[in-house]
C-alpha positions as CSV (number, residue, x, y, z in Angstrom):
1,M,-166.6,107.5,106.2
2,S,-167.3,107.0,102.6
3,E,-168.6,109.6,100.2
4,P,-171.9,109.0,98.5
5,V,-171.8,106.4,95.7
6,L,-171.8,107.6,92.1
7,D,-172.5,105.9,88.8
8,R,-169.1,105.7,87.2
9,R,-170.6,105.5,83.6
10,T,-172.4,108.7,84.1
11,V,-169.5,110.5,85.6
12,L,-167.0,109.2,83.2
13,R,-169.0,109.9,80.1
14,A,-169.4,113.5,81.1
15,A,-165.7,113.9,81.9
16,L,-164.3,112.0,79.0
17,G,-166.5,114.2,76.8
18,T,-164.3,117.1,77.8
19,G,-161.1,115.2,76.7
20,L,-159.9,114.3,80.2
21,T,-157.8,111.1,80.4
22,A,-156.4,108.8,83.0
23,A,-152.8,108.3,84.1
24,A,-152.0,105.0,85.7
25,G,-149.2,103.7,87.8
26,L,-149.8,100.0,87.6
27,P,-147.1,97.4,86.9
28,A,-147.0,96.1,83.4
29,L,-146.9,92.4,84.7
30,A,-149.2,89.5,84.1
31,A,-149.4,86.1,82.6
32,P,-150.7,82.6,83.1
33,A,-148.7,80.1,85.1
34,S,-148.1,76.7,83.6
35,A,-145.9,73.6,83.9
36,A,-146.5,72.7,80.3
37,A,-147.3,74.2,77.0
38,Q,-150.3,76.4,76.9
39,S,-152.2,78.6,74.5
40,A,-151.1,82.2,74.3
41,A,-152.6,84.5,76.9
42,P,-155.0,87.3,75.8
43,A,-153.7,90.6,74.8
44,G,-150.2,89.2,74.3
45,F,-149.4,88.6,78.0
46,P,-146.3,86.5,78.5
47,S,-146.2,83.0,79.8
48,Y,-145.2,81.9,83.3
49,A,-143.9,78.6,84.5
50,Y,-144.8,77.1,87.9
51,L,-141.9,77.0,90.3
52,G,-143.3,75.6,93.5
53,R,-144.9,76.5,96.9
54,S,-143.7,79.7,98.5
55,L,-144.2,78.2,102.0
56,N,-143.7,74.9,103.6
57,T,-147.2,74.8,105.2
58,A,-146.3,71.7,107.3
59,A,-143.5,73.6,109.0
60,L,-145.4,76.8,109.7
61,R,-145.7,77.8,113.3
62,Y,-149.0,79.5,112.8
63,N,-151.3,77.6,110.5
64,P,-154.6,77.1,112.4
65,T,-156.8,75.9,109.6
66,G,-154.4,74.2,107.2
67,E,-155.2,76.5,104.3
68,L,-153.6,79.7,103.1
69,I,-155.1,82.3,100.7
70,F,-154.7,85.6,99.0
71,P,-150.9,86.4,98.7
72,C,-149.5,89.9,98.4
73,V,-145.8,90.4,97.8
74,R,-144.0,93.7,98.1
75,G,-140.4,94.8,97.7
76,T,-138.8,96.5,100.7
77,Y,-135.2,97.1,99.5
78,D,-135.9,100.5,97.9
79,R,-138.5,101.7,100.4
80,M,-137.1,101.2,104.0
81,S,-134.0,100.2,105.9
82,G,-133.8,97.4,108.4
83,A,-136.3,95.0,106.7
84,R,-136.0,91.3,107.3
85,G,-135.7,90.6,103.6
86,R,-135.8,92.3,100.2
87,Y,-139.5,91.0,99.9
88,Y,-142.4,90.7,102.2
89,L,-145.1,88.1,101.5
90,Y,-148.4,88.6,103.2
91,Y,-151.0,85.8,103.3
92,A,-153.7,84.4,105.6
93,P,-155.9,81.5,106.5
94,H,-159.4,82.2,105.5
95,D,-161.4,80.1,107.9
96,A,-161.9,81.3,111.5
97,P,-159.8,82.6,113.1
98,G,-157.9,83.6,110.0
99,G,-155.0,86.1,110.9
100,I,-152.9,88.2,108.7
101,C,-149.5,86.7,108.4
102,L,-146.0,87.6,107.0
103,A,-143.1,85.8,105.5
104,Y,-139.9,87.3,104.1
105,G,-137.1,86.5,101.7
106,D,-134.4,87.9,99.5
107,S,-135.7,86.4,96.2
108,L,-139.2,86.1,94.8
109,A,-138.2,82.6,93.8
110,G,-137.8,81.8,97.5
111,P,-137.2,80.6,100.1
112,F,-139.5,82.6,102.3
113,T,-139.2,82.5,106.1
114,E,-142.2,82.7,108.4
115,Y,-142.3,85.7,110.7
116,P,-142.0,84.2,114.2
117,A,-144.9,86.3,115.8
118,N,-147.6,85.6,113.3
119,P,-150.3,86.6,113.0
120,I,-149.4,90.3,112.8
121,I,-153.1,91.2,112.7
122,G,-155.7,88.9,114.5
123,A,-159.5,88.5,114.6
124,T,-159.6,90.8,117.7
125,W,-158.1,94.3,117.9
126,A,-158.7,95.7,121.4
127,G,-160.7,98.8,121.2
128,H,-161.5,98.5,117.5
129,Y,-163.2,95.2,116.6
130,K,-163.8,91.6,117.5
131,V,-164.8,89.3,114.5
132,S,-164.8,85.6,113.7
133,H,-161.9,86.0,111.2
134,V,-159.7,88.4,109.3
135,S,-158.2,87.5,105.9
136,S,-157.3,88.7,102.4
137,P,-154.3,91.1,103.1
138,H,-153.3,93.6,100.5
139,V,-150.5,96.0,101.1
140,L,-150.0,99.3,99.3
141,W,-146.8,101.3,99.6
142,H,-148.2,104.8,100.1
143,A,-145.3,106.9,98.7
144,A,-146.5,110.3,99.9
145,S,-146.3,109.3,103.5
146,R,-143.7,106.5,103.1
147,T,-146.2,104.2,104.9
148,W,-147.5,100.7,104.3
149,Y,-151.3,100.6,104.0
150,M,-152.8,97.2,104.8
151,Y,-156.4,96.4,103.6
152,F,-158.0,93.2,104.9
153,H,-161.5,91.9,105.5
154,G,-163.3,90.7,108.6
155,E,-166.2,89.9,108.5
156,N,-166.8,89.3,104.8
157,S,-169.0,92.5,104.7
158,T,-166.2,94.8,105.9
159,T,-162.9,95.9,104.5
160,R,-160.6,97.6,107.0
161,L,-157.4,99.6,106.9
162,A,-154.3,99.6,109.0
163,T,-151.0,101.5,108.5
164,S,-147.3,100.8,109.4
165,A,-143.9,102.3,109.1
166,D,-142.1,98.9,109.0
167,G,-144.7,96.6,107.4
168,I,-144.9,94.5,110.6
169,T,-146.4,96.6,113.4
170,F,-149.6,98.2,112.3
171,T,-151.9,100.9,113.7
172,Y,-155.6,100.6,113.1
173,H,-157.2,103.2,110.9
174,G,-160.8,102.0,110.5
175,V,-163.4,100.6,108.0
176,V,-162.9,101.9,104.5
177,L,-165.5,99.6,102.7
178,S,-168.6,97.9,103.9
179,T,-171.9,96.6,102.4
180,S,-173.6,99.6,103.9
181,M,-171.7,101.9,101.6
182,V,-172.6,100.2,98.4
183,P,-176.4,99.7,97.8
184,G,-177.5,96.2,96.8
185,I,-174.4,94.1,97.8
186,S,-174.2,91.6,100.7
187,E,-170.4,91.0,100.7
188,S,-167.5,93.4,100.2
189,S,-164.2,91.6,100.5
190,Y,-160.9,90.5,98.8
191,A,-160.1,94.2,98.0
192,R,-156.8,95.3,96.4
193,V,-155.7,98.9,96.0
194,F,-153.5,100.4,93.3
195,D,-151.8,103.7,92.4
196,H,-154.2,104.5,89.5
197,S,-155.2,108.1,88.7
198,I,-158.5,109.0,86.9
199,A,-158.3,112.8,86.2
200,A,-162.1,112.9,85.6
201,L,-162.8,111.8,89.1
202,G,-159.9,113.6,90.7
203,S,-158.6,110.3,92.1
204,R,-155.2,108.9,92.8
205,Y,-156.0,105.3,93.8
206,A,-158.3,102.6,92.7
207,M,-159.8,99.7,94.6
208,V,-161.1,96.5,93.1
209,Y,-163.1,94.0,95.3
210,M,-165.6,91.2,95.2
211,G,-169.2,92.0,95.9
212,N,-172.2,89.8,96.2
213,Q,-175.1,91.2,94.2
214,G,-178.4,89.3,94.1
215,G,-176.6,86.0,94.9
216,S,-173.9,86.4,92.3
217,R,-170.3,87.5,93.1
218,K,-169.0,90.2,90.8
219,I,-166.1,92.6,90.6
220,F,-166.7,96.1,91.9
221,W,-164.6,99.2,92.2
222,G,-164.0,102.4,94.0
223,W,-161.7,105.4,93.8
224,S,-160.0,107.7,96.2
225,A,-157.7,110.8,96.4
226,D,-155.8,109.6,99.5
227,A,-156.3,105.8,99.8
228,R,-158.3,106.3,103.0
229,T,-161.7,107.9,102.1
230,W,-163.4,106.2,99.2
231,Q,-166.3,106.5,96.8
232,F,-167.8,103.4,95.2
233,D,-169.5,102.6,92.0
234,P,-172.8,100.7,92.8
235,Q,-172.7,99.0,89.3
236,P,-170.3,96.0,88.8
237,L,-167.1,96.7,86.9
238,V,-167.0,93.0,85.7
239,S,-169.9,90.7,85.6
240,P,-169.5,86.8,85.4
241,A,-172.0,86.4,82.5
242,G,-169.4,87.7,80.1
243,D,-167.3,84.7,80.8
244,G,-170.1,82.2,81.0
245,L,-169.8,82.0,84.7
246,T,-171.9,82.7,87.9
247,D,-169.3,83.9,90.3
248,L,-166.0,85.9,90.2
249,S,-163.5,86.9,93.0
250,G,-159.9,87.8,93.8
251,P,-159.4,90.7,91.3
252,H,-156.1,92.4,90.5
253,L,-155.4,95.3,88.2
254,L,-152.8,95.1,85.4
255,R,-151.6,97.6,82.9
256,R,-150.3,96.7,79.4
257,N,-150.7,97.8,75.8
258,N,-151.6,101.3,77.0
259,T,-154.7,100.2,78.8
260,T,-155.9,98.6,82.0
261,Y,-157.2,95.1,82.7
262,V,-158.6,93.2,85.6
263,V,-157.5,89.6,86.1
264,Y,-159.8,87.5,88.5
265,H,-160.8,84.0,89.5
266,G,-163.9,82.4,88.2
267,N,-166.0,79.7,89.6
268,S,-164.7,77.3,86.9
269,G,-161.3,77.4,88.8
270,K,-159.7,79.3,86.0
271,M,-158.4,82.9,85.9
272,Y,-159.9,85.4,83.4
273,L,-159.0,88.8,81.9
274,T,-161.2,91.7,81.1
275,E,-160.2,95.1,79.7
276,V,-161.7,97.9,81.7
277,G,-159.7,100.8,80.2
278,D,-157.7,103.5,82.1
279,S,-161.0,105.2,83.1
280,F,-162.8,102.0,84.1
281,D,-165.5,102.7,81.4
282,R,-165.2,99.4,79.4
283,E,-165.9,95.8,80.0
284,V,-164.2,93.8,77.3
285,H,-164.0,90.1,78.2
286,L,-160.9,88.5,76.8
287,G,-161.3,85.0,78.0
288,V,-159.1,82.7,80.0
289,F,-156.0,84.2,81.6
290,H,-154.7,81.1,83.3
291,T,-155.8,77.5,83.2
292,P,-154.8,75.8,86.6
293,L,-152.8,72.6,86.7
294,T,-154.9,69.5,87.1
295,G,-152.6,68.1,89.7
296,A,-151.0,69.6,92.8
297,P,-150.8,72.2,93.8
298,D,-153.6,73.8,91.8
299,S,-155.8,70.8,91.6
300,R,-158.0,72.6,89.0
301,R,-158.2,75.8,91.0
302,S,-156.0,79.0,90.9
303,A,-157.1,82.3,92.3
304,A,-156.2,85.6,93.9
305,P,-152.9,86.4,91.8
306,T,-150.4,89.1,92.8
307,F,-147.3,90.1,90.8
308,G,-143.7,91.2,91.4
309,T,-140.4,91.7,89.7
310,D,-137.1,90.6,91.1
311,R,-133.9,91.8,89.2
312,G,-135.9,92.2,86.0
313,V,-137.6,88.8,86.1
314,A,-141.5,88.8,86.5
315,Y,-143.2,86.5,89.0
316,M,-146.8,85.6,89.8
317,F,-147.9,84.4,93.2
318,Y,-151.3,82.8,93.5
319,E,-153.7,80.9,95.6
320,A,-153.6,77.2,94.5
321,G,-155.9,74.3,95.3
322,Q,-159.4,73.8,96.3
323,R,-160.8,75.8,99.2
324,G,-160.1,74.3,102.5
325,S,-156.7,73.0,101.4
326,S,-155.2,75.9,99.3
327,V,-151.5,76.9,99.4
328,I,-149.4,79.8,98.1
329,A,-147.7,79.1,94.8
330,V,-145.3,81.0,92.7
331,A,-144.6,81.0,88.9
332,R,-141.9,82.8,86.9
333,A,-142.0,84.4,83.5
334,T,-140.6,82.4,80.6
335,S,-141.0,85.0,77.9
């Protein structure tokens, strides 16, 4: 059950006035993907070059709707034994019935092999829920318990949590976010959770997610000491007006230059970057983070980025293409 909502600006102003600061554990990774020359990314982020699709969608055993969204890639090699590959790639269709899926490989450049018993989490979980679809998987390695925490939505108003020792077989935990927990929003989905401490709030983890407020989709956030029980700010963390847009989605936290940013998808089809600071008390819009390719696979739309490093090389996975036909693409750092 969620704690009561608090206004982050009120809390943080009071706390920061006493000199408290944040300590973050986010990867210093990010950059726009491109197949051609492109203007420098905001805040000095490096450039990435498009490599290809992570999955052969035509060959997938489980692909009920012909569209894949919201990749999340995690390294297994330093966290558990007996994994099917050095890296696990989670993804899902969005349209009903959805289904949380897994692929695995030994390099972030690919190839990735589909797990033969997908989906690993479906739209019905006996004794717990029955919904039209589940989607948007995000996995956190919970180091304190050496457990994988899977966050996913279904329906769009509800974010759920399941846990696993092996990243494949999950135990249902429950609802961690719903529209009933945050006044004034009608959607709460596409959540990602990160190790990110804010001393002023006594928190160890931060969640960023998409919320629909008054018909406009914005980026909201919450904080937690244990990644299970959450408090949520009712005010948006990032609003679309700062980018000249109407809707935002698919946020991801990044840390660079001794501060914290959110990268996210805008309704223009591009990705954007906003500095929020280590204490999430800023909203400094920095402009376009990534301009999608006009041709395949982006077709003028890129979204839901996730990042990883393989033997010192940084990669970005993202959702490429127009909704209804999107695929999972990967790009590699060139600088």
